[in-house]
C-alpha positions, 0 to 999 in steps of 0.5 A: 499500499505504501507505493500506492500511496506514493504513486497518488501523491505523484498523480496529485501534483507532488514533485518527486522531492516532496514524495520522498520527504514524506517516504519515511512516514508513509507506513504510518499513513498506510497504518492510519488508513486502514485503521480508518477503514481505508483498504485500496488507494483510488487510482487518479485520475478517478475511474468510478465513484464509490463511497469507499473511493471518496472516503479514500481520497478524503483521508489521503487529501487530509494527510497530505495538507497535514504534510505540507510545509505551508499549512492552512488550519482552516482548511485542515480543520473543515476536512477533519470535520469532513473525514470525521477524524474527531467530533464536528465543531463549528 
């Protein structure tokens, strides 16, 4: 799954250096995703819509936002609400 996550990052527009920077964290990302019920990393561009694919995309996007060097707290907050990482906060 780690290689699938790296492929997802590259297809999302991350440059190779950015992917290499987070490679040591990807096993932790995999454990986190599996604990949240994500078992398959969706393809980009998306070939089909499903609730499982949408959930996986949202979970991955949150991890990507949290790994970004320039973080946007309000966007992360909104995405945590979307993914239900914790109880909803307005």
